[in-house]
C-alpha positions, 0 to 999 in steps of 0.5 A, a space after each residue: 907249153 901252149 901245144 900241150 894245153 891245146 892237146 889237153 883240152 882236145 882230150 877232155 872234149 873227146 872224153 866228154 863226147 865219149 860218155 854215153 848220154 841216157 836216152 829219154 826216148 822210151 820204147 813201145 811194146 807190141 803184143 802185150 798180154 797185160 791189157 785186153 782189147 777184147 770188145 774194145 774198138 780199134 784205136 787208142 785207149 787210156 793206159 791203165 797205170 801210166 798217163 804218159 803212155 797209151 794203149 793201141 788196140 789193132 784189128 784182131 784184139 792185139 794190144 800195144 803199149 805206146 809211149 808219148 814223146 819226151 817233153 822239152 824241160 825248158 818249156 813251161 808247158 812241160 810243168 817240170 814233167 819229162 814226158 807229154 801226157 795222154 789225153 782221152 779228150 783229144 786222142 793225142 799226147 798233150 802238154 802236161 800243163 794243160 792235161 790232167 794225169 788220168 790212169 783210171 781207165 776211163 777213156 769214154 767220150 762222155 756220151 754213150 752215143 759214141 761208145 765203141 768209137 776210138 781215135 784211129 779206129 776203122 769206120 765204114 766208108 759210108 759213114 758221114 754222121 759225126 758223133 759229138 760230146 762235151 768234156 772239160 768245157 769243150 765240145 769234141 766230135 768224132 769224124 770218119 776221115 775217108 781216103 778216096 783212092 785215085 784208082 777206082 779199083 781200090 777200096 774207099 777206107 775210113 779212120 776215126 779222127 777227133 775234132 774240136 768245136 771252136 772254143 766258144 761253141 758247143 756240140 748241138 746233137 739236134 743239127 742233123 738230117 731228119 731220121 738220122 740217129 747220130 749226128 750234129 754240128 757245133 753251135 752257139 749255146 743259145 741255140 741248144 735245146 733246153 734238154 741239151 743245155 741241162 744235160 751239159 750242166 748236169 754232167 760234171 765231166 762237161 761243166 763243173 759249176 762251183 757252188 756259190 752263195 745264192 738268194 732264192 724263193 721256192 715256187 710255192 712262195 712266189 709273190 710272198 714275203 718268204 725267201 731264203 739264203 744259202 752260202 755253201 762255204 759256211 752253211 750246210 742248209 739254207 736259212 729261211 727269211 722273211 721281208 718286213 711287213 707289207 713287202 714282198 720278195 722280188 727274186 729278179 732283183 733279190 730284195 724286198 719291194 712293194 707289190 706294185 713294183 714287182 712285175 711278176 706279181 699281181 696286187 
């Protein structure tokens, strides 16, 4: 009886093992005709319809449809998704929990100076200038990663790679040799020029500042009793207000004060 049970168990295991398991690994497709690489840099680009895949444009304008790897369903960073997602910001397949699904075809870097550069694209052997940009509160830069062969008869070759600044640093396009059009380096926010700071703040793909309530005073009303308040959550336009008689609005402390106690005003 015992031997029959053992044989039955072994037969069951063999039957289960023989059942074919569905492979999650997806194929890549070469020489596709539904994506045009004409005019695009060689390298990787956003897929037009599937954020778990990306397009690779090779020399000669040949397009390939490439799949991101499977995602381990037991890892919380997969966020329940079966595959990793393509990130235009990093030029790699990333965790779904950290990457927005984007298939709008916008694989631009966020800076017109970097137009035409793509990850894994060819770069000239004499390219030393980096090209940086800001996206999703992070600064990234393209660097020409050059290969110097030991045999001097062989050519020096280069491929564009995408690097990232430290999380607390920003790309400073002004840190470059004089006379160089493109370049820069990672730097602290306070070291950026006012023009660069304004550019990042105005670019929603870089910094999306949420609207918050505010007290303010128009330039023409400085050192007067007039000021305003605006709460975007409940108000469509600002409400104009005035301090009590004999008091002026102090924007520095956001309250009404005597003129003698406001440093910015002459009494």
